[in-house]
C-alpha positions as CSV (number, residue, x, y, z in Angstrom):
1,M,6.6,-4.0,-7.0
2,H,4.0,-3.2,-9.4
3,Y,0.4,-3.4,-7.7
4,L,-2.3,-3.1,-10.3
5,Y,-5.4,-2.3,-8.3
6,D,-9.2,-2.0,-10.1
7,F,-8.4,-3.5,-13.1
8,G,-11.4,-1.2,-15.0
9,D,-9.6,1.9,-13.9
10,S,-5.8,0.6,-14.4
11,W,-4.7,1.9,-11.1
12,D,-0.7,1.2,-11.1
13,H,1.1,1.4,-8.5
14,V,5.1,1.2,-7.5
15,I,5.8,0.1,-4.2
16,K,9.3,0.6,-3.1
17,I,10.8,-1.0,-0.3
18,E,14.1,1.2,0.8
19,K,15.6,-1.1,3.3
20,W,15.7,-4.7,5.1
21,F,17.2,-5.3,7.9
22,D,18.1,-8.7,8.8
23,N,16.5,-8.6,12.1
24,T,13.4,-7.0,11.3
25,T,10.5,-8.9,12.7
26,T,7.4,-8.6,11.1
27,E,5.4,-7.5,14.2
28,G,3.4,-5.0,13.4
29,L,4.1,-4.9,9.3
30,P,2.7,-3.3,7.5
31,L,3.5,0.2,8.8
32,L,2.9,3.6,7.6
33,L,6.0,5.9,6.8
34,D,4.4,8.7,5.1
35,A,1.8,9.5,2.8
36,A,1.3,12.4,-0.3
37,G,-2.0,13.4,-1.5
38,R,-5.2,12.3,-1.1
39,C,-7.1,9.1,-2.9
40,P,-9.3,10.0,-5.7
41,P,-12.6,9.2,-5.7
42,E,-14.4,6.3,-6.4
43,D,-15.3,5.6,-10.0
44,V,-13.2,9.0,-11.1
45,G,-12.3,6.9,-14.2
46,G,-8.7,5.9,-13.4
47,A,-5.9,8.1,-13.8
48,S,-6.3,10.2,-16.7
49,G,-10.4,10.8,-14.8
50,Y,-8.6,11.7,-12.0
51,A,-6.4,14.4,-14.1
52,E,-9.5,15.9,-15.6
53,Y,-11.4,15.9,-12.6
54,L,-8.7,18.0,-10.9
55,D,-8.7,20.1,-14.0
56,A,-12.2,21.0,-13.8
57,I,-13.0,21.2,-9.9
58,S,-9.7,23.2,-10.0
59,D,-11.1,26.0,-12.8
60,P,-14.6,27.6,-12.6
61,T,-14.0,28.6,-15.9
62,H,-14.0,24.7,-16.9
63,P,-17.2,23.3,-18.8
64,E,-17.6,20.4,-16.6
65,H,-16.8,22.5,-13.3
66,E,-20.2,22.4,-11.2
67,Q,-21.3,19.4,-12.6
68,M,-17.4,17.9,-11.2
69,R,-17.9,19.8,-7.8
70,L,-21.5,18.7,-7.2
71,W,-20.1,14.9,-8.5
72,G,-17.6,14.1,-6.0
73,P,-16.6,14.9,-2.7
74,E,-17.7,18.2,-0.9
75,Q,-14.4,20.6,-0.7
76,F,-12.1,17.5,-2.0
77,D,-8.3,18.8,-1.7
78,P,-6.0,16.4,-3.5
79,N,-3.7,18.0,-1.1
80,V,-4.8,17.0,1.8
81,V,-4.2,13.1,3.7
82,D,-6.5,12.0,6.0
83,R,-3.4,10.4,8.0
84,K,-5.5,8.9,10.9
85,A,-7.3,7.0,8.7
86,L,-4.6,6.1,6.4
87,E,-2.5,4.5,10.0
88,A,-5.7,3.1,10.5
89,A,-6.2,1.2,7.7
90,V,-2.8,0.0,7.7
91,N,-3.0,-0.8,11.4
92,A,-6.2,-3.1,10.1
93,L,-3.5,-4.7,7.5
94,S,-1.1,-5.2,10.3
95,E,-3.4,-7.6,12.3
96,I,-5.1,-9.6,9.9
97,W,-1.3,-10.1,8.4
98,K,0.3,-10.6,11.7
99,P,2.0,-14.2,12.1
100,R,-0.4,-16.9,14.0
101,R,0.8,-19.8,16.1
102,R,1.1,-23.0,14.2
103,T,-0.8,-25.7,16.0
104,T,0.2,-29.9,15.5
105,R,-2.9,-31.5,15.4
106,S,-2.8,-35.2,16.9
107,K,-3.2,-38.4,15.0
């Protein structure tokens, strides 16, 4: 499925369900299986802006190196994943999306 996040910057995500079992319960879903790469800084300007940002911070001779280094998060490493923070966020969604018991109203 495609998920468009932030219409202004057009972050287009592809979410792939690899396998579903008939006896799978929805209890505890969604579930983080794996993660790669760090989320880009807020308001970086979409995928192209993020690519430009990474070029600038990784090249000390880049004309915008210092400006981008000061603008973005300190010691930004695009390969470092904060798995604990991601798991906490996914677990919070799991709690919100947990199926609720239906109650019947008396007439």
